[in-house]
Each structure stands twice: as structure tokens, then as C-alpha cells.
C-alpha positions as CSV (number, residue, x, y, z in Angstrom):
1,X,94.9,44.9,87.3
2,X,92.8,46.9,90.1
3,X,96.0,47.8,92.0
4,X,97.7,48.8,88.5
5,X,94.7,51.5,88.1
6,X,95.0,52.5,91.6
7,X,98.6,53.6,91.1
8,X,97.6,55.4,87.6
9,X,95.0,57.8,89.7
10,X,97.8,58.9,91.8
11,X,99.9,60.1,88.8
12,X,99.4,63.7,87.9
13,X,97.8,64.3,84.6
14,X,95.7,61.4,84.6
15,X,92.5,62.9,86.3
16,X,90.9,59.8,86.6
17,X,89.5,59.7,83.0
18,X,88.4,56.0,83.6
19,X,85.8,57.4,85.9
20,X,84.7,60.2,83.9
21,X,83.8,58.5,80.1
22,X,80.0,58.8,79.1
23,X,78.4,55.5,77.2
24,X,76.6,56.9,74.1
25,X,72.8,57.0,74.4
26,X,72.5,55.8,70.9
27,X,74.3,54.1,68.0
28,X,74.0,57.7,66.2
29,X,75.4,59.5,68.7
30,X,79.0,60.4,69.1
31,X,81.0,58.2,70.8
32,X,83.9,60.0,71.8
33,X,84.1,60.5,75.6
34,X,83.0,63.6,77.0
35,X,84.5,65.2,80.2
36,X,82.7,67.4,82.9
37,X,85.1,69.5,83.4
38,X,84.2,72.6,81.5
39,X,81.9,74.1,84.4
40,X,85.2,74.1,86.3
41,X,87.3,75.7,83.5
42,X,84.8,78.3,83.0
43,X,84.9,79.0,86.8
44,X,88.4,79.2,86.9
45,X,88.2,81.5,84.1
46,X,85.7,84.0,85.9
47,X,87.4,83.4,89.2
48,X,91.1,84.6,87.3
49,X,89.1,87.6,85.8
50,X,88.0,88.5,89.1
51,X,91.3,88.4,90.7
52,X,92.8,90.7,87.8
53,X,90.1,93.4,88.5
54,X,90.9,93.3,91.9
55,X,94.6,93.6,91.5
56,X,94.2,96.5,89.1
57,X,92.1,98.2,91.6
58,X,94.5,98.3,94.5
59,X,96.2,101.2,93.1
60,X,92.7,103.0,92.8
61,X,91.8,102.2,96.4
62,X,95.4,103.1,97.8
63,X,94.7,106.3,96.0
64,X,91.4,107.3,97.4
65,X,92.5,106.3,101.0
66,X,95.6,108.7,100.4
67,X,92.9,111.5,99.1
68,X,90.7,110.9,102.0
69,X,93.4,111.7,104.4
70,X,93.5,115.2,103.2
71,X,95.5,117.7,101.0
72,X,98.1,119.3,103.3
73,X,98.1,123.2,102.7
74,X,100.7,125.0,100.6
75,X,101.9,127.4,103.3
76,X,102.2,129.9,100.3
77,X,101.2,132.9,102.7
78,X,104.1,132.1,104.9
79,X,106.4,132.1,101.6
80,X,104.9,135.3,100.7
81,X,105.7,136.6,104.1
82,X,109.4,135.2,103.6
83,X,110.0,137.1,100.5
84,X,108.8,140.2,101.8
85,X,111.3,140.1,104.7
86,X,113.0,143.8,104.5
87,X,116.3,141.9,104.0
88,X,114.9,139.5,101.0
89,X,113.9,142.7,99.1
90,X,115.5,141.8,95.6
91,X,115.4,145.7,94.3
92,X,118.3,145.8,97.0
93,X,120.6,143.9,94.6
94,X,120.5,146.6,91.9
95,X,123.0,148.4,94.2
96,X,126.1,147.0,96.0
97,X,125.4,144.6,98.3
98,X,128.0,144.1,100.9
99,X,126.7,141.6,102.9
100,X,128.2,138.4,103.4
101,X,126.8,135.1,103.1
102,X,127.2,131.7,104.8
103,X,125.0,128.7,103.4
104,X,124.9,125.0,104.2
105,X,123.3,123.4,101.2
106,X,123.5,119.9,102.8
107,X,121.8,120.5,105.5
108,X,119.6,117.8,107.2
109,X,116.5,116.8,105.2
110,X,114.5,113.9,105.3
111,X,114.1,113.8,109.2
112,X,111.9,114.7,111.8
113,X,111.7,118.3,112.9
114,X,114.0,118.2,115.6
115,X,116.8,116.7,114.1
116,X,116.9,119.4,111.6
117,X,116.0,122.2,114.3
118,X,118.8,121.1,116.5
119,X,121.1,120.9,113.2
120,X,119.7,124.5,112.0
121,X,120.2,126.2,115.5
122,X,123.7,125.5,115.8
123,X,124.5,126.5,111.8
124,X,122.9,129.8,112.4
125,X,125.4,130.3,115.6
126,X,128.2,129.4,113.8
127,X,127.5,132.0,111.2
128,X,126.9,134.5,113.5
129,X,129.9,133.8,115.0
130,X,131.7,134.3,111.7
131,X,130.1,137.4,110.9
132,X,128.3,136.4,108.0
133,X,124.5,136.4,107.0
134,X,122.8,133.2,107.8
135,X,120.9,131.9,104.9
136,X,117.9,129.3,106.2
137,X,116.1,126.3,104.5
138,X,112.7,125.2,104.3
139,X,112.3,122.3,106.3
140,X,112.7,119.7,103.8
141,X,111.2,116.0,103.5
142,X,112.0,115.0,100.1
143,X,113.7,116.4,97.0
144,X,110.8,115.2,94.6
145,X,110.0,118.0,92.2
146,X,106.5,117.6,93.4
147,X,104.6,119.5,96.1
148,X,103.8,116.0,97.9
149,X,105.0,112.6,98.6
150,X,103.2,109.8,100.1
151,X,104.4,108.5,103.9
152,X,102.4,106.3,105.8
153,X,99.6,106.2,103.3
154,X,99.2,110.0,103.1
155,X,99.9,113.0,101.5
156,X,103.0,114.8,103.1
157,X,104.5,118.3,101.9
158,X,107.8,117.8,100.5
159,X,108.9,121.3,101.3
160,X,107.6,123.5,104.3
161,X,108.9,127.0,104.9
162,X,111.0,127.5,108.0
163,X,108.8,130.1,109.4
164,X,105.8,127.8,109.3
165,X,107.7,126.5,112.5
166,X,109.9,129.5,114.1
167,X,110.3,132.9,113.8
168,X,113.2,135.3,115.6
169,X,116.9,135.6,114.1
170,X,116.9,131.8,113.0
171,X,114.0,132.3,110.5
172,X,114.9,136.0,109.4
173,X,113.6,137.6,112.4
174,X,114.5,141.1,113.5
175,X,117.7,140.7,115.8
176,X,117.3,141.9,119.4
177,X,118.5,145.3,121.0
178,X,120.8,147.2,119.8
179,X,120.9,145.2,116.6
180,X,116.8,145.3,116.3
181,X,117.4,148.0,113.2
182,X,120.3,146.3,111.4
183,X,118.3,145.1,108.2
184,X,121.4,144.3,106.9
185,X,122.6,141.1,109.1
186,X,119.2,139.1,109.5
187,X,119.2,135.8,108.0
188,X,118.1,135.4,104.6
189,X,115.7,132.9,102.6
190,X,117.6,130.6,100.1
191,X,115.2,131.7,97.6
192,X,116.8,135.2,97.9
193,X,120.5,133.9,98.3
194,X,120.1,132.1,94.8
195,X,119.0,135.3,93.1
196,X,121.5,137.5,95.3
197,X,124.6,134.7,94.5
198,X,125.0,133.6,91.1
199,X,126.8,130.1,90.9
200,X,130.1,131.9,89.6
201,X,130.2,134.3,92.7
202,X,129.9,130.9,95.0
203,X,132.9,130.5,97.1
204,X,132.6,126.7,98.2
205,X,134.5,125.4,101.6
206,X,134.9,121.5,102.2
207,X,134.0,120.1,105.7
208,X,137.0,117.7,104.8
209,X,139.5,117.6,108.0
210,X,137.3,119.3,110.7
211,X,137.8,117.8,114.2
212,X,134.6,116.2,114.5
213,X,135.4,114.3,117.5
214,X,136.6,117.3,119.2
215,X,134.3,119.5,122.1
216,X,131.6,121.4,120.7
217,X,133.0,124.8,121.6
218,X,136.2,123.5,120.0
219,X,134.6,122.4,116.7
220,X,132.5,125.6,116.2
221,X,136.1,127.9,116.5
222,X,137.8,125.6,114.1
223,X,134.9,126.7,111.8
224,X,135.1,130.3,112.6
225,X,138.7,130.0,112.0
226,X,138.4,128.2,108.6
227,X,135.8,130.8,107.6
228,X,137.7,133.7,108.7
229,X,140.5,132.4,105.9
230,X,138.4,133.4,102.9
231,X,139.3,136.5,101.8
232,X,136.7,138.8,99.5
233,X,134.2,136.1,98.9
234,X,130.8,137.4,99.7
235,X,128.9,133.9,99.2
236,X,130.2,131.2,100.9
237,X,129.1,127.4,100.8
238,X,129.8,124.4,103.2
239,X,130.1,121.0,101.0
240,X,129.0,118.9,103.7
241,X,128.9,116.0,100.9
242,X,131.6,113.5,102.6
243,X,131.6,114.5,106.4
244,X,129.0,116.7,108.0
245,X,129.4,119.8,109.6
246,X,127.7,118.8,112.9
247,X,127.1,115.2,112.8
248,X,124.2,112.7,115.1
249,X,127.0,111.7,117.5
250,X,127.7,115.4,118.4
251,X,123.9,116.0,119.3
252,X,124.1,112.8,120.9
253,X,127.1,113.3,123.4
254,X,128.1,115.7,126.4
255,X,130.3,117.2,124.0
256,X,127.6,119.4,122.6
257,X,127.2,121.1,126.2
258,X,130.3,123.4,125.7
259,X,128.4,125.1,123.3
260,X,125.3,126.1,125.4
261,X,126.7,129.2,127.3
262,X,127.7,130.8,124.0
263,X,124.2,129.6,122.3
264,X,122.3,131.0,125.0
265,X,124.0,134.5,125.0
266,X,123.7,134.3,121.2
267,X,120.6,135.5,119.2
268,X,119.9,132.5,117.5
269,X,119.1,130.6,120.8
270,X,118.6,134.4,123.3
271,X,115.8,135.4,121.0
272,X,114.3,132.2,119.8
273,X,110.6,132.4,119.0
274,X,107.8,129.8,117.7
275,X,105.9,131.1,114.8
276,X,102.4,133.1,114.9
277,X,100.9,130.1,113.5
278,X,102.2,127.5,116.4
279,X,101.2,130.1,118.9
280,X,97.5,130.4,117.3
281,X,97.1,126.6,118.1
282,X,98.1,127.1,121.7
283,X,96.4,130.3,122.3
284,X,92.7,130.2,123.9
285,X,90.2,129.6,122.6
286,X,91.3,126.9,120.1
287,X,93.6,125.1,122.7
288,X,89.9,124.4,124.8
289,X,88.4,122.9,121.7
290,X,89.2,119.4,122.8
291,X,87.9,116.2,121.7
292,X,88.0,112.5,122.9
293,X,87.6,111.3,126.3
294,X,88.7,113.7,129.3
295,X,88.1,113.7,132.9
296,X,87.8,117.5,133.1
297,X,84.4,119.5,133.8
298,X,83.5,121.6,130.4
299,X,84.7,124.6,132.0
300,X,88.3,123.3,132.1
301,X,91.4,125.8,131.4
302,X,93.7,126.0,128.6
303,X,96.5,123.3,128.6
304,X,98.8,126.2,128.7
305,X,98.5,129.7,129.7
306,X,101.8,130.9,128.2
307,X,100.8,131.2,124.6
308,X,99.5,135.0,125.8
309,X,103.1,136.2,126.4
310,X,106.3,136.2,123.5
311,X,108.6,133.8,123.0
312,X,111.3,135.8,124.7
313,X,110.5,135.9,128.3
314,X,110.3,132.9,130.7
315,X,106.8,131.6,131.2
316,X,104.9,128.7,132.8
317,X,101.8,127.2,132.8
318,X,100.9,127.0,136.5
319,X,99.7,123.8,137.7
320,X,100.8,121.8,134.5
321,X,103.0,119.1,133.6
322,X,104.2,118.0,130.2
323,X,105.1,114.5,129.3
324,X,107.1,113.3,125.8
325,X,106.6,110.3,125.9
326,X,107.8,109.9,121.7
327,X,108.4,106.1,120.4
328,X,111.7,106.2,119.4
329,X,114.7,103.6,119.8
330,X,117.4,102.2,122.1
331,X,120.3,100.4,121.2
332,X,123.3,98.9,122.7
333,X,124.8,101.1,125.6
334,X,123.8,104.3,124.5
335,X,123.3,107.1,127.0
336,X,120.8,110.4,127.2
337,X,121.2,113.1,124.1
338,X,123.8,115.4,124.8
339,X,121.6,118.6,126.1
340,X,120.0,116.0,128.5
341,X,123.3,115.0,130.1
342,X,123.5,118.7,131.6
343,X,125.0,118.7,135.1
344,X,122.3,121.1,136.3
345,X,119.7,118.3,135.7
346,X,118.5,116.2,138.4
347,X,118.2,112.7,136.4
348,X,120.9,110.7,134.9
349,X,121.1,107.4,133.1
350,X,123.1,104.7,134.4
351,X,123.5,102.1,131.8
352,X,123.6,98.7,133.3
353,X,126.2,96.5,133.5
354,X,126.6,92.6,134.7
355,X,123.2,92.3,133.9
356,X,121.1,89.9,131.3
357,X,120.3,91.1,127.9
358,X,116.6,91.0,128.9
359,X,117.1,93.0,132.2
360,X,119.1,95.7,129.9
361,X,116.0,95.6,127.5
362,X,113.5,96.2,130.5
363,X,115.9,98.7,132.1
364,X,116.1,100.9,128.6
365,X,112.3,100.6,127.5
366,X,111.3,101.8,131.4
367,X,113.1,105.2,130.6
368,X,112.5,105.3,126.6
369,X,109.2,103.6,126.3
370,X,107.3,102.9,129.6
371,X,103.9,100.9,130.0
372,X,101.1,103.1,131.5
373,X,101.5,101.7,134.7
374,X,105.3,102.9,134.5
375,X,104.4,106.2,133.4
376,X,101.7,106.9,136.0
377,X,104.2,106.2,138.8
378,X,107.1,107.9,137.2
379,X,104.8,111.1,137.1
380,X,103.7,110.4,140.9
381,X,107.1,110.6,141.8
382,X,107.9,113.6,139.6
383,X,105.0,115.0,141.4
384,X,106.0,114.4,144.8
385,X,109.4,115.7,143.9
386,X,108.2,118.9,143.2
387,X,105.9,119.6,145.9
388,X,108.7,119.0,148.4
389,X,110.6,121.5,146.6
390,X,107.9,124.1,146.5
391,X,106.1,123.3,149.4
392,X,104.1,126.7,149.6
393,X,102.6,126.2,146.1
394,X,99.8,124.5,144.4
395,X,100.6,120.5,143.4
396,X,100.6,119.7,140.1
397,X,97.4,118.6,138.7
398,X,97.3,118.6,135.0
399,X,98.9,116.5,132.5
400,X,99.6,117.1,128.5
401,X,101.0,114.0,127.0
402,X,103.1,114.6,123.8
403,X,103.3,111.4,122.3
404,X,103.1,110.0,118.7
405,X,101.7,106.7,120.1
406,X,98.5,105.1,119.0
407,X,95.3,106.6,120.9
408,X,94.6,103.3,122.8
409,X,98.1,103.9,124.7
410,X,96.8,107.5,125.6
411,X,93.7,106.3,126.6
412,X,95.6,103.9,128.9
413,X,97.6,106.6,130.6
414,X,94.7,108.7,130.9
415,X,93.2,106.2,132.8
416,X,95.9,105.5,134.8
417,X,96.6,109.1,135.7
418,X,92.8,109.9,136.7
419,X,93.2,107.0,139.3
420,X,96.2,108.3,141.0
421,X,94.5,112.0,141.0
422,X,95.6,113.8,138.3
423,X,92.4,116.0,137.1
424,X,92.9,117.0,133.9
425,X,95.0,115.2,131.1
426,X,95.3,116.0,127.5
427,X,97.1,114.0,124.7
428,X,98.3,115.5,121.5
429,X,95.2,114.3,119.6
430,X,93.0,116.3,122.0
431,X,93.9,119.8,120.7
432,X,91.6,120.7,117.3
433,X,93.9,122.0,114.7
434,X,93.4,123.1,111.4
435,X,95.5,121.5,108.4
436,X,98.1,124.5,108.6
437,X,98.7,123.8,112.3
438,X,98.4,120.0,112.1
439,X,101.3,120.4,109.4
440,X,103.6,121.8,112.5
441,X,102.1,119.9,115.2
442,X,105.3,118.8,116.4
443,X,106.4,122.2,117.0
444,X,103.0,122.7,119.0
445,X,103.8,120.2,121.4
446,X,107.2,121.6,121.5
447,X,105.8,125.2,122.5
448,X,103.4,123.7,125.0
449,X,106.3,121.6,126.7
450,X,108.5,124.6,126.7
451,X,106.0,126.4,128.8
452,X,105.0,123.7,131.2
453,X,105.6,124.0,134.8
454,X,107.3,120.7,135.1
455,X,108.5,118.8,131.8
456,X,108.8,115.3,131.9
457,X,110.8,113.8,128.8
458,X,112.4,110.9,126.9
459,X,116.3,111.4,127.4
460,X,117.2,109.5,124.4
461,X,114.4,112.0,122.3
462,X,115.8,114.5,120.2
463,X,112.5,116.4,120.7
464,X,113.1,116.3,124.3
465,X,116.6,117.5,124.0
466,X,115.3,120.4,122.3
467,X,112.6,121.5,124.7
468,X,115.0,121.3,127.7
469,X,117.6,123.3,125.8
470,X,115.0,125.9,125.2
471,X,113.7,125.7,128.9
472,X,117.2,126.0,129.9
473,X,117.8,129.4,127.7
474,X,114.7,131.0,129.2
475,X,116.1,130.8,132.4
476,X,113.7,128.0,134.0
477,X,114.6,126.1,137.2
478,X,116.7,122.7,135.8
479,X,114.9,120.9,138.1
480,X,111.9,121.2,136.8
481,X,113.1,119.4,133.7
482,X,112.7,115.4,134.5
483,X,113.1,112.1,132.6
484,X,111.5,108.9,132.2
């Protein structure tokens, strides 16, 4: 019998009821068994209620956290500036508008600034060669019909006007001489284009059939010929829904190099300029308002002196080098970005063969995501090479680290560099930016990198590729562009 009871206790639902029965106190008392489980039931009820309340509060906590991160600026002042550009004067539409336009409505969106910028530069160049007015677009992160979206638990602007990042002909700025007064040839905003070109007046050209695997120059020539065959259409749009006009494989391969001579000679790249907002972030005294740990004395100089000069003249920051360590990815046997394979550049990436997967991964990481000690060793070698090429010049002594890595990584690199004799070390987070400048922080980093005496970048990165392209277009020494 005892064995049978023991087995019953192991069965679910029995609850050991024989151990919880109470004897009646007297003959008048209800003799029905009473369990002692009510308190446990109440406990479960209150616990469940608390859990439900906490679950209901999670969205509230998340929303509070998102709002505490700050509300991005609207950049309405820059939108007003774009609307007041002389070529965007809507009143001119009342007269005969002889301009011919070229728009790329399928332009890249939802990607980082550098991916979008490199595409826009080549698209603007194509419009220039085709003799059409380029239609510039907002930098678009999301197509939501709202001013903000949520990204990384923070509010992010869905659209930012292009003139918040760049100026010059690409964003509707004046063309260089002798066409500086040719207002009718300047790029127009998408907002103006939509008023100038009703849908009934738009001629659509499909990108299907374009030789996307050809050399960059051959691809652009094909498009110039294709657009020249469109007669009598003022408003032309390229439909790239089935095939990109310029895909990522072009920008990631040496096929892009054939475009550089023409790009450098064109107003799109030859007169490229950063926006006043970007310049304001690196012009003293703002750029000297640094915070966080730094080995520099209180009287330190700005990390870049070139902010005082215009974007159209070659300029460098004496004694400074910038290091771009954007935390990207590496895959398979992929090499450097197209511009970074330029034959005039001193560094090459050799894809390892006949080795283990672990050794291959370590090789990629050293050139893409180096450790603090590896980065310090690379900067040491770059400094020595620079001194050997310029024996009479002052040695490099200052470093600005362009990175989206965590602060602990920057501090670790800073400690390694100070031990190696670098006197001043900054990171991207060390420049005090207001909310509008922070929204274009990537362009601020690029502006500093473009003006450095030596630039050390990540050859796999589009940020590095664009900086090197701008430095080459400015006529800076090719050997001043180095890779990890």
C-alpha cells in the first residue's frame, strides 16, 4: 500500500492530497477537506498581473529611451535655401522653359552616405555628358511618409536635403568658369523638377540592356548614346527597377578607374565642395572644443587647418594623419574598392591562396578590422615611410581616427598611439557637434580625411574610396593615400 501511494504521488494532478487533508476540530465543523493552496494561487495571480503590467510598459520605456536620444533637426532652412536657388525659381515656368532634364527616380536609398554619394557623383557626371540638367535628390533613409523613423533605438530623419552634406554643381551650386553664370545649366532639386515636369511630359528610358559589366567609361558612353536617341523630350527619367544604372559591382571593381580622368575634369568632381554646415563643424573654434580623454595639452591646435580654405583648392593639415577604420565586412575573395586599386596608389591587397580558412580570415581582419596594436603598428610604418619620402619635413605627430566603433576601441587605439610617440590623438566622437552637424557627421569625418597630410584608410570601405577619389581629384600626392 505504501508503495502504491508513493507511485500516485509521482503522477501529475495528484498534488499529494492525502498530505493536505485537515481533521475536523469538532463535530459541528464542516468536515470537507481544505487545501492550503489559496495563498499560492493569489501569489500567482499577483505575479501574473505584475508581469502583464511590465510587458505593457515595455513600449513606453522604449519610446522614452528613443525620445531621450534627441529629435533630429528638420533642416528646413536648407530646404528653403534649395528652393531659392535661381534655377529652382518656379516663376520661370510661366515662360518657355527650354531646359532638358535627367532624373534617376530609382536612386539608391536606405544605405550609408558614401554608397549614395558615389552613385550620385556618377549620375551627375552622366547628365553633364548628356547635356541635360541633373535632378538631385534628398539623401533618403526611408520612404515612410513621416519625418522620422527609428534606427538603433533612436530617431533618424527619413530624408535630409543634399545641400546639408555637399555643395557645388552636384547639389545645384554654380558651375566653374566660364559657365559660372549659366544658371540654366545648374542642377535642380527634385521638388522643382516635379513642378516643371508633369507626368504627361515625362519620357521614361529603361535601363534594361545596358552593358553593366563593361568598363565604366564604356558604360557611360552607352548611356550618353542612349539618351541622345531621345528626341523632343524635355523631361527624361531612367527606370532602373529591373536593373541598376550603376551597380555596386562597378564601384567595387577596377572597372571604375576608366571613369576617373573624365570625372576629375568635369564640374561634378572637379568643383566638388562640402556644404557650409560641414565646414562649420571643422572650422575653429568649434573643432577645438574636444571632450573625452586626450594626451594633448589645453592649447592644442585644431585637427585640421584646411577648413579655412575652399573645397576647390588643394589643402592639407600639416603634420596630421587620419585613419579610417569603418567597421565593415569582408567576404570571400573580395578585393579593395575600385578607386582604391588605382595604379598610382602605393598599397595593394593580395588575396591569400593555398592557406587555411583561419589564416585567410586573419589576413582580411588585419586589413579591414585591425586590433588596436595592429593599427598602431601600421601607423608607425606609415609615419616612417612618409618621413623617408619627405626627409626635410616635420614628422607626423597628430592622428584623427574616423570610425564608428565603440569608445573603448578608440581609447585602446589612443593608448597604443600615445605609447608610440603620437602627441595628439582624436576620434570621431571627440569633436563637439550640434544636432544639425551630428546629422551630417559622416561628411564631417570625410572632410577631415580629405584635408589630412596623410590618409590611412580601409581599402574595402566606400568611405575610404570616396575620400581617396576626392584627394586624387584635388591633386594631392597619390602616395599620401595609404591602406591598412
